[in-house]
Residue, then its C-alpha position, 0 to 999 in steps of 0.5 A: m411340246l406335244q405332251k404339254i399340249f395334251l396335258f393341258s387339254l386333259l385338264l381343260s376337259h375336266v373343267v368342260y365335263a365336270q359341269k355336265a349333269g351326272y348321275n342323280d343319287e338323290k332319286h334313291g334313298i333309304s332310311i336307317k333306324k337304330a334297332k331296339g332289340k337284339i338282332v341274331i345273324d341266322g338268315k331268318l329276319e324274324e326280329a321285329d326291327w327287320l319288319n319295321a326297317e324300310p324296304t328298298t324300291p324295286f331293283h333295276q336290270n343291268f344285264p342283259f338290258d338296262t331299261s327295265l325293272a329286274q325280272m326277279q326282284t330283291v328287297a333289301r333292308v338296313t338297320f344297326d346298333d352300337n356295334f354292327l351295321y346290319i344289311s338283309g336281302v331277300c333274293y327271289q329265285p328258284k332253288n337252282y344255284v350257281v356257285q363256285g364252291l364254299r370257299r371265301d373270295y370266289g371270282n367275280g361274275t361266276t357266282d350267284i350273289f347278293f352284295v352291297c357297296i358302301d361309300p361312307f365319305r360319298d366321294k364315289l371313288n373309295g368304298f367297301y364291298f361285302a357279298v354273300n352267295p346262297y350258301g352263306v359264303q362271304k367275300e369282301s373287297l376294297i373299292a378304289n378309283g370308283d370301280e377297281m376291286n381289291i379282293d385280297w383284302d380280308n377283315k372281320w364280319f358275319a353272314e348267314t343265309t336260308q334257302e326257300a323254294d322261291h328265294y334265298t335270304v341273306e343277313m349281314a352284320i358288319p362291325f363298325k370297326t371294319l369300316r372307315y367313316k366319320v360322324t358329322e354333326g347334324a344329319n348324316s348320310w352315306n352313299i350305298n347300293f345293293a345288287r344281285n347277280n342271278l345266273y339262274l336267269n342270267e340277270r344282273s340288277s341293282w337298287a340304283p340303276i346302273g348303265r350296262n356299260f359300267r361295272m356293277i360296283d361302280l360307286t358313280f351309281a348309288g343311292k343315299l343312306y339316311w341315318a335317322d339316328a347318327p351312326p355310333k362313334p367308333g371307339k378304340n379299335v386295335s387289332v393284333i394278329p400274331y403268327v407262328t410258322a414251322n417250316g422245313a426246306e431243302d434246295r438241292l440246286r444251291n446245295i443247302p441241305l434240309n433245314t427246319d426253322v420256327q419263326t414268330g411275328f405279328d401284324a397290328k391294326i391301330a385305328v388312329t382315327p375312325s378313317l385313319n389306320l396304323d398298320i405295323t408288322v414285325n418279322p412278317d411271314f407271307a407263307q400263306a400267300e398263294v403262289d404265282r401261276q406260271i406264264t409263258n413269257l415271249s416278251r423282252f421284258e419283265l412280267f407283272f404279278p399282283e400283290r397278295r400280301q395282307f399287310f399291303l392291301e388296305n388303301s393300296d391304291l394310295f400307294g400303288a395307283f400312281g402312274y400306269d401299270n407299266i410306269n409304276p413308281f411304287f410296287s410293293r412286291r419289290i419289298g421282301l424280294g431281291r435279285n441274287v447276285n450270284n445267279g440273277q434269280n428272284v429270292r425272298v429277303p427277310i423283312v425286319a419290320g415296317a409301318r403303314l399309316s394310311g387313310r383320310l384326314n377328312k373327306d378331301w384329304r387322304i394320306g399314306l406313309l410307309n417305312m419298311q426295313t429288310a435285313k442284310s443277306a450274305e448268302f445272296g449278296l444283298p445289303a440291308t435296305n430301307f424303303a419309305v413311301a409318302a403319298l398325299q391325295r386331295r379331292i378336287g371337285r366331285r370325282n377328281n384328285l390330285g396326288f403327290i408321291a415320294v419314293n425312297k430306297d436306301e441301301f446300307n453298304n459297308k463303304t460309305s463311298d458306295r452309297r446306293f439310293n433311288r428316289i422318286m417324286g411324282l404328281d398325278y392328276n386323275m379326273a372322271s366326269a360326274d356321269g362316269k362317261w369321261s375319265g383321264q389321268a396326267f402325271i409327271h415323275k422324277t427320279i433322283t440318283p446319285r449318277d446319270t442325272t439327265g433324262q430322269y423323268a416320266m410323264a404321261g396322259f390318258l383320256s377315256y370316254n365310255t357309253p353303251g354304244f361308243s368308247f375310246d381311250q387315248s394315252f401318250e407316254n414319255v419316259g427318259t432314258n435314265y428314269r429308274a424306279d427301283v421300288g416300282f415296276v418300269p419294264r423299260n425306259g427311253y421311249l415315247r409312246s402313243e396308244g388308243n382304242t376306238a370301239l363301236i358297240f351294237f345291241p340288236a333291236s330285232t327280237r330274232f337276234n337279241k334273244h341270242i346275242n346281247n351285243w357285238r362290237i368292232s374296234f381298232d386298237y394301236d400302240v406305237i413306241f418311239g426310241k429316244n436315242d434315234s427317234r425311230v419307231t421301235d415297237l408297233d402293233a395295230g389291229m381290227f378286233f371284234r367281240v360277240a357277247f351272247q345272252n347265255s354269258a358265252e362269248i366270241s372274239g378275235a383280231l380280224l388282222r393284227m400287225d406287229y413291228t419290232y426294231l431290235f436294238f439288242p439281240f433277242d431269242p424269240t423263244n426265251t429258251g436260250g437259243k441262238e439270238i436273232e440279230a440286232g440293228r434291224s426291224y421285223t414286221y409280222l402279221s397274225q390272227r387271233w381268235g378266242f371263245r368263252s363258253n357258258a360258265r353257268k354250266k357245270f362244265f365250261f371252258n375257254t380257248n384262245l388261238r394266235f397264228g401267223q408270222y413271228f419275227n423272222g419265222k412263224i408262231f401257233q399258239s393255243q391257250n385253253g382252260f377246261s373246268y368242271r364245277l362239282q357244286p357246291y364243293g369246288i372246281f376242277s380245272i386244267d390249263v393246257n397252253y401250247t406255243s409253236i415257234r418255228l424260226p429258220r435255221p440256225y435260230n432256235s425253234a421251240d415247242l412250249w408247253l405250260i399245262g396246269p391241272r388245278a383243284e379248289l375244294s371246299f370241305s365246309r365254309s371253314v376247310f379249303l384245299n387248293a392244289f395245282l401242278q404246273y409243267n412249264n418246259q420253257v423254264n424246265n420246271v414242274n411245280l407242285n403246290l398244296r395249300l390247306q387252310y382251316r378258318f377256325r375263327p373269323v380272319s383266324d387261320f391254320f395254313l399248311v402249305y407244301t411246295d416242290n419244284y422239279f426238273a421237267t426234263d434232263e438238264p445236263g448243264t446243271m449239277l446236283g451234287n456230283h451228278p447231272a440233273r435228271a428229269f423229275q429230280s427235285k430242285n427245292r421243296a418246303l413244308v410250312a405250317k402257320l397259325t394266325y389269330w386275330f385279337n381285338l383289343 
């Protein structure tokens, strides 16, 4: 009953708050005219079409304050021809830049950049992001749900820069084939915003103003791009990306000797319409995808790692944004990965082929269809499996949508009587007020399996309010005991959950303080979980938290006091190292404190540290997580993560000293040649992992990769045999060397 009331109130809140006046995007407009001559992308803006293009009005400051014009201004212009959308920015700033390196797709907030956010369908939910730093290094991203970035998306576009004593100039050429849009009869207009991150002054600014409590990419806040001449109608848009890989690998743990292999396959991108794309993959290989960094796992549940494989990225929110992070009916990493029935470890499963149709039918309707087939693996005891997903999304009002998803997994076994399948159908409603202050979500999902037909559901609701001085969010979850999402990410089932956060944010008015402190906040956070079987509290955490944000980008935060409560239904080793498990059938209450500090990341040397100490189940814990980085500008960053966890439990339970140490180098020898190297020592799983990844981008979105990975034992492991001998420290478990060549053809 509680969930029904909440879902009704959430829908009602949409009706109430959708009526409020939101951000007025008509206040900022810029006209775009077709270029009469040729635009050369050299960062110089010497063509007459640039001189005749309309400049933007002054930029507004977002940080450290949002009530004035930017101290260091930017002038943006736009023009186009039959093939490209051209964007330029003159960014005033002394020639003293902060950049992470020369490699594409640098981290957010860490680099001086000029960027543009484009929303061709004006729905303020989905768009494109293109950024360039003073050295001409590019970064692109898809924007979903108004302010969520997918920086793993990669596509073809061009940019150059020039540097002067008091400014740098950016010139972009974005192919219309890279964008998704529709040409309408009569006047055409898109939503657009231009923005800067100026780390020299530690100032963020944008053309259309953005409140400091919102992200700079938020599509709620944009101006209008008025087409004096209609944009070109996109013609044929077909891209084929073939690959060839050569690899050698050995696995001493499974007594597999060194073997070599050569594989070929391809991806294809076909524009069915200008806004609807068909992706096809045949015998895909994801050797170039970056290896997941290891994490010390103290939980009782599976950890989440993001999807990085290019095939799954475009319009990924259509498939993967249903539900919550912990109740996700479709998680694309389930495809191509399986669990070895012999030892329970995750292993790669070959994908035979797959296809995705995704995009817009019109301004209000989006559709996504996916079908993929994996091969049988006799070695790992895994059957051939088919994965199918259908998603449909309908925009309602200005920034709200209703979505439907159906997910199917079918395993092809030899015995027809042992048919195994898992199916989910779901309905999601997402809302956001026109002014961006309110947002919410409600969903209900239903599992369909051959057995355990009761309790096959999940439902939840979420509501959030965000202003500069006050914010809160509240959510409820109800997950049935037999809700299964074999192609999703659902670490647990059979529970009721309520969680919320309330924060007060203060901006010092006195110049004595605000020249050092931008804002400080205090918040209360809680999360409580009830078991379905006996309706008792199984998990609870609650605490008072604080954060102080300094004007120089440093930050201090922590928990004044945090309480955790856990009721164990099953025995559990809190160290996750295989020691004696503490007893089930009883509860544990433990108090702790947490403190964190992040230094000024604009400096060449910067660091962060997070401490946790106090009680832990029936013992004590001390945890120190630290990251140290040095920027060798503009060529890259050297860093090291040093994480230590000390768990002390009374005898006869296991105590542990857990170390996770990871030196890392991200080097850019030029804008085309990059090297990533990292070493990870993790004594929780007795592993040392070495990964080297060399990339040569010889043409846009065309690359040569050379990847070497090796896993070693961190210490002796007498219970494990390598051949006829017990495993010793620094003996190799498995290793692989892969060379891969990809080339992007436009047909």
